[in-house]
PyMOL Python script that loads the backbone (N, CA, C, O; Angstrom):
from pymol import cmd

cmd.read_pdbstr("""\
ATOM      1  N   MET A   1      17.803  -5.051 -23.857  1.00  0.00           N
ATOM      2  CA  MET A   1      17.116  -3.666 -24.425  1.00  0.00           C
ATOM      3  C   MET A   1      18.755  -2.817 -23.873  1.00  0.00           C
ATOM      4  O   MET A   1      19.337  -3.065 -22.817  1.00  0.00           O
ATOM      5  N   GLY A   2      19.127  -1.981 -24.752  1.00  0.00           N
ATOM      6  CA  GLY A   2      20.131  -1.361 -24.434  1.00  0.00           C
ATOM      7  C   GLY A   2      19.958  -0.072 -23.523  1.00  0.00           C
ATOM      8  O   GLY A   2      20.441   0.916 -24.076  1.00  0.00           O
ATOM      9  N   VAL A   3      19.470   0.161 -22.431  1.00  0.00           N
ATOM     10  CA  VAL A   3      19.299   1.216 -21.560  1.00  0.00           C
ATOM     11  C   VAL A   3      20.323   1.066 -20.348  1.00  0.00           C
ATOM     12  O   VAL A   3      20.994   0.051 -20.163  1.00  0.00           O
ATOM     13  N   MET A   4      20.357   2.188 -19.557  1.00  0.00           N
ATOM     14  CA  MET A   4      21.482   2.437 -18.504  1.00  0.00           C
ATOM     15  C   MET A   4      20.409   1.852 -17.354  1.00  0.00           C
ATOM     16  O   MET A   4      19.237   2.150 -17.583  1.00  0.00           O
ATOM     17  N   ALA A   5      20.572   1.331 -16.562  1.00  0.00           N
ATOM     18  CA  ALA A   5      20.018   0.875 -15.413  1.00  0.00           C
ATOM     19  C   ALA A   5      19.492   2.303 -14.208  1.00  0.00           C
ATOM     20  O   ALA A   5      18.615   2.295 -13.345  1.00  0.00           O
ATOM     21  N   SER A   6      20.218   3.138 -14.525  1.00  0.00           N
ATOM     22  CA  SER A   6      19.659   4.114 -13.855  1.00  0.00           C
ATOM     23  C   SER A   6      18.808   5.035 -14.733  1.00  0.00           C
ATOM     24  O   SER A   6      18.895   6.188 -14.310  1.00  0.00           O
ATOM     25  N   PHE A   7      18.065   4.938 -15.741  1.00  0.00           N
ATOM     26  CA  PHE A   7      16.987   5.311 -16.512  1.00  0.00           C
ATOM     27  C   PHE A   7      15.742   4.404 -16.441  1.00  0.00           C
ATOM     28  O   PHE A   7      14.599   4.797 -16.673  1.00  0.00           O
ATOM     29  N   ILE A   8      16.082   3.164 -16.099  1.00  0.00           N
ATOM     30  CA  ILE A   8      15.301   2.288 -15.644  1.00  0.00           C
ATOM     31  C   ILE A   8      14.545   2.614 -14.015  1.00  0.00           C
ATOM     32  O   ILE A   8      13.360   2.551 -13.689  1.00  0.00           O
ATOM     33  N   THR A   9      15.726   2.960 -13.234  1.00  0.00           N
ATOM     34  CA  THR A   9      15.423   2.925 -11.903  1.00  0.00           C
ATOM     35  C   THR A   9      14.666   4.531 -11.874  1.00  0.00           C
ATOM     36  O   THR A   9      13.825   4.609 -10.979  1.00  0.00           O
ATOM     37  N   GLU A  10      14.811   5.643 -12.598  1.00  0.00           N
ATOM     38  CA  GLU A  10      14.503   6.824 -12.538  1.00  0.00           C
ATOM     39  C   GLU A  10      13.115   6.789 -13.260  1.00  0.00           C
ATOM     40  O   GLU A  10      12.102   7.371 -12.871  1.00  0.00           O
ATOM     41  N   ASN A  11      13.236   6.027 -14.351  1.00  0.00           N
ATOM     42  CA  ASN A  11      11.747   6.512 -15.000  1.00  0.00           C
ATOM     43  C   ASN A  11      10.932   4.773 -15.401  1.00  0.00           C
ATOM     44  O   ASN A  11      10.560   4.363 -16.501  1.00  0.00           O
ATOM     45  N   GLN A  12      10.878   4.097 -14.094  1.00  0.00           N
ATOM     46  CA  GLN A  12      10.021   2.941 -14.241  1.00  0.00           C
ATOM     47  C   GLN A  12       8.898   2.352 -15.014  1.00  0.00           C
ATOM     48  O   GLN A  12       8.717   1.208 -15.428  1.00  0.00           O
ATOM     49  N   LYS A  13       8.086   3.601 -15.110  1.00  0.00           N
ATOM     50  CA  LYS A  13       6.746   3.368 -15.873  1.00  0.00           C
ATOM     51  C   LYS A  13       7.005   3.694 -17.243  1.00  0.00           C
ATOM     52  O   LYS A  13       6.249   3.239 -18.102  1.00  0.00           O
ATOM     53  N   THR A  14       8.150   4.554 -17.621  1.00  0.00           N
ATOM     54  CA  THR A  14       8.184   4.754 -19.021  1.00  0.00           C
ATOM     55  C   THR A  14       8.875   3.638 -19.609  1.00  0.00           C
ATOM     56  O   THR A  14       8.630   3.316 -20.772  1.00  0.00           O
ATOM     57  N   TYR A  15       9.863   2.913 -18.787  1.00  0.00           N
ATOM     58  CA  TYR A  15      10.714   1.595 -19.462  1.00  0.00           C
ATOM     59  C   TYR A  15       9.532   0.539 -19.300  1.00  0.00           C
ATOM     60  O   TYR A  15       9.498  -0.263 -20.233  1.00  0.00           O
ATOM     61  N   TYR A  16       8.757   0.397 -18.526  1.00  0.00           N
ATOM     62  CA  TYR A  16       7.739  -0.620 -18.661  1.00  0.00           C
ATOM     63  C   TYR A  16       7.121  -0.396 -19.776  1.00  0.00           C
ATOM     64  O   TYR A  16       6.957  -1.407 -20.459  1.00  0.00           O
ATOM     65  N   SER A  17       6.686   0.658 -20.239  1.00  0.00           N
ATOM     66  CA  SER A  17       5.829   1.058 -21.303  1.00  0.00           C
ATOM     67  C   SER A  17       6.405   0.536 -22.329  1.00  0.00           C
ATOM     68  O   SER A  17       5.908  -0.331 -23.047  1.00  0.00           O
ATOM     69  N   LEU A  18       7.525   1.054 -22.459  1.00  0.00           N
ATOM     70  CA  LEU A  18       8.458   0.823 -23.867  1.00  0.00           C
ATOM     71  C   LEU A  18       8.420  -0.629 -24.011  1.00  0.00           C
ATOM     72  O   LEU A  18       8.003  -1.157 -25.042  1.00  0.00           O
ATOM     73  N   VAL A  19       8.904  -1.381 -22.861  1.00  0.00           N
ATOM     74  CA  VAL A  19       9.026  -2.767 -22.978  1.00  0.00           C
ATOM     75  C   VAL A  19       7.916  -3.425 -23.444  1.00  0.00           C
ATOM     76  O   VAL A  19       8.107  -4.409 -24.158  1.00  0.00           O
ATOM     77  N   LYS A  20       6.761  -3.075 -23.178  1.00  0.00           N
ATOM     78  CA  LYS A  20       5.504  -3.583 -23.345  1.00  0.00           C
ATOM     79  C   LYS A  20       4.803  -3.007 -24.665  1.00  0.00           C
ATOM     80  O   LYS A  20       3.752  -3.523 -25.044  1.00  0.00           O
ATOM     81  N   ALA A  21       5.313  -2.063 -25.286  1.00  0.00           N
ATOM     82  CA  ALA A  21       4.920  -1.417 -26.775  1.00  0.00           C
ATOM     83  C   ALA A  21       5.752  -2.358 -27.608  1.00  0.00           C
ATOM     84  O   ALA A  21       5.325  -2.734 -28.699  1.00  0.00           O
ATOM     85  N   MET A  22       6.966  -2.772 -27.127  1.00  0.00           N
ATOM     86  CA  MET A  22       8.025  -3.611 -27.965  1.00  0.00           C
ATOM     87  C   MET A  22       7.338  -5.078 -28.151  1.00  0.00           C
ATOM     88  O   MET A  22       7.211  -5.691 -29.210  1.00  0.00           O
ATOM     89  N   VAL A  23       7.052  -5.360 -27.239  1.00  0.00           N
ATOM     90  CA  VAL A  23       6.477  -6.685 -27.094  1.00  0.00           C
ATOM     91  C   VAL A  23       5.062  -6.892 -27.876  1.00  0.00           C
ATOM     92  O   VAL A  23       4.894  -7.844 -28.637  1.00  0.00           O
ATOM     93  N   GLU A  24       4.118  -5.971 -27.633  1.00  0.00           N
ATOM     94  CA  GLU A  24       2.953  -5.926 -28.534  1.00  0.00           C
ATOM     95  C   GLU A  24       3.667  -5.674 -30.024  1.00  0.00           C
ATOM     96  O   GLU A  24       3.275  -6.468 -30.879  1.00  0.00           O
ATOM     97  N   ALA A  25       4.403  -4.943 -30.356  1.00  0.00           N
ATOM     98  CA  ALA A  25       4.783  -4.712 -32.100  1.00  0.00           C
ATOM     99  C   ALA A  25       5.421  -6.000 -32.422  1.00  0.00           C
ATOM    100  O   ALA A  25       5.169  -6.371 -33.569  1.00  0.00           O
ATOM    101  N   CYS A  26       6.235  -6.846 -31.684  1.00  0.00           N
ATOM    102  CA  CYS A  26       6.655  -8.073 -32.055  1.00  0.00           C
ATOM    103  C   CYS A  26       5.611  -9.104 -32.076  1.00  0.00           C
ATOM    104  O   CYS A  26       5.732 -10.021 -32.889  1.00  0.00           O
ATOM    105  N   GLN A  27       4.616  -9.072 -31.299  1.00  0.00           N
ATOM    106  CA  GLN A  27       3.505 -10.143 -31.507  1.00  0.00           C
ATOM    107  C   GLN A  27       2.770  -9.797 -32.968  1.00  0.00           C
ATOM    108  O   GLN A  27       2.587 -10.611 -33.873  1.00  0.00           O
ATOM    109  N   PHE A  28       2.399  -8.404 -32.970  1.00  0.00           N
ATOM    110  CA  PHE A  28       1.775  -7.943 -34.324  1.00  0.00           C
ATOM    111  C   PHE A  28       2.558  -8.463 -35.784  1.00  0.00           C
ATOM    112  O   PHE A  28       2.111  -8.975 -36.810  1.00  0.00           O
ATOM    113  N   ALA A  29       3.802  -8.114 -35.396  1.00  0.00           N
ATOM    114  CA  ALA A  29       4.557  -8.415 -36.628  1.00  0.00           C
ATOM    115  C   ALA A  29       4.584 -10.095 -36.843  1.00  0.00           C
ATOM    116  O   ALA A  29       4.628 -10.474 -38.014  1.00  0.00           O
ATOM    117  N   THR A  30       4.570 -10.746 -36.170  1.00  0.00           N
ATOM    118  CA  THR A  30       4.390 -12.263 -36.187  1.00  0.00           C
ATOM    119  C   THR A  30       3.088 -12.643 -36.590  1.00  0.00           C
ATOM    120  O   THR A  30       2.909 -13.402 -37.542  1.00  0.00           O
ATOM    121  N   LEU A  31       2.102 -12.123 -35.867  1.00  0.00           N
ATOM    122  CA  LEU A  31       0.815 -12.404 -36.664  1.00  0.00           C
ATOM    123  C   LEU A  31       0.726 -11.920 -37.964  1.00  0.00           C
ATOM    124  O   LEU A  31       0.158 -12.623 -38.800  1.00  0.00           O
ATOM    125  N   ALA A  32       1.161 -10.905 -38.262  1.00  0.00           N
ATOM    126  CA  ALA A  32       0.981 -10.440 -39.667  1.00  0.00           C
ATOM    127  C   ALA A  32       1.934 -10.998 -40.667  1.00  0.00           C
ATOM    128  O   ALA A  32       1.815 -10.771 -41.871  1.00  0.00           O
ATOM    129  N   ASP A  33       2.788 -11.659 -40.205  1.00  0.00           N
ATOM    130  CA  ASP A  33       3.972 -12.119 -41.263  1.00  0.00           C
ATOM    131  C   ASP A  33       3.297 -13.496 -41.257  1.00  0.00           C
ATOM    132  O   ASP A  33       3.365 -14.103 -42.326  1.00  0.00           O
ATOM    133  N   SER A  34       2.673 -14.084 -40.266  1.00  0.00           N
ATOM    134  CA  SER A  34       1.971 -15.730 -40.701  1.00  0.00           C
ATOM    135  C   SER A  34       0.680 -15.504 -41.700  1.00  0.00           C
ATOM    136  O   SER A  34       0.235 -16.317 -42.510  1.00  0.00           O
ATOM    137  N   ALA A  35       0.223 -14.230 -41.432  1.00  0.00           N
ATOM    138  CA  ALA A  35      -1.056 -14.087 -42.373  1.00  0.00           C
ATOM    139  C   ALA A  35      -0.548 -13.746 -44.000  1.00  0.00           C
ATOM    140  O   ALA A  35      -1.295 -13.702 -44.977  1.00  0.00           O
ATOM    141  N   GLY A  36       0.837 -13.538 -43.989  1.00  0.00           N
ATOM    142  CA  GLY A  36       1.452 -12.909 -45.216  1.00  0.00           C
ATOM    143  C   GLY A  36       1.105 -11.318 -45.397  1.00  0.00           C
ATOM    144  O   GLY A  36       1.111 -10.711 -46.468  1.00  0.00           O
ATOM    145  N   GLU A  37       0.869 -10.902 -44.395  1.00  0.00           N
ATOM    146  CA  GLU A  37       0.853  -9.322 -44.571  1.00  0.00           C
ATOM    147  C   GLU A  37       1.736  -8.668 -44.157  1.00  0.00           C
ATOM    148  O   GLU A  37       1.388  -7.491 -44.062  1.00  0.00           O
ATOM    149  N   TYR A  38       3.186  -8.927 -43.715  1.00  0.00           N
ATOM    150  CA  TYR A  38       4.431  -8.375 -43.547  1.00  0.00           C
ATOM    151  C   TYR A  38       5.283  -8.912 -43.650  1.00  0.00           C
ATOM    152  O   TYR A  38       5.382  -9.947 -42.990  1.00  0.00           O
ATOM    153  N   SER A  39       6.311  -8.528 -44.488  1.00  0.00           N
ATOM    154  CA  SER A  39       7.726  -9.091 -44.852  1.00  0.00           C
ATOM    155  C   SER A  39       8.773  -8.396 -44.453  1.00  0.00           C
ATOM    156  O   SER A  39       8.971  -7.379 -45.117  1.00  0.00           O
ATOM    157  N   ALA A  40       9.813  -8.688 -43.234  1.00  0.00           N
ATOM    158  CA  ALA A  40      10.794  -8.078 -43.097  1.00  0.00           C
ATOM    159  C   ALA A  40      11.502  -7.431 -44.487  1.00  0.00           C
ATOM    160  O   ALA A  40      11.501  -7.959 -45.599  1.00  0.00           O
ATOM    161  N   GLY A  41      12.080  -6.194 -44.125  1.00  0.00           N
ATOM    162  CA  GLY A  41      12.813  -5.790 -45.378  1.00  0.00           C
ATOM    163  C   GLY A  41      11.987  -5.086 -46.696  1.00  0.00           C
ATOM    164  O   GLY A  41      12.487  -4.572 -47.696  1.00  0.00           O
ATOM    165  N   SER A  42      10.610  -5.236 -46.362  1.00  0.00           N
ATOM    166  CA  SER A  42       9.722  -4.662 -47.796  1.00  0.00           C
ATOM    167  C   SER A  42       9.390  -3.337 -47.175  1.00  0.00           C
ATOM    168  O   SER A  42       8.736  -2.506 -47.806  1.00  0.00           O
TER     169      SER A  42
END
""", "prot")
cmd.dss("prot")
cmd.show_as("cartoon", "prot")
cmd.util.cbc("prot")
cmd.orient("prot")
């Protein structure tokens, strides 16, 4: 992820929340794609 180290140091909780949200979104997209409910580019 493209963020500066100083941002991570100064905003640890925010950065953790951002990473967690991205992981959850990827998991959702993977599950939805497997179920035929999501298609990249649609």
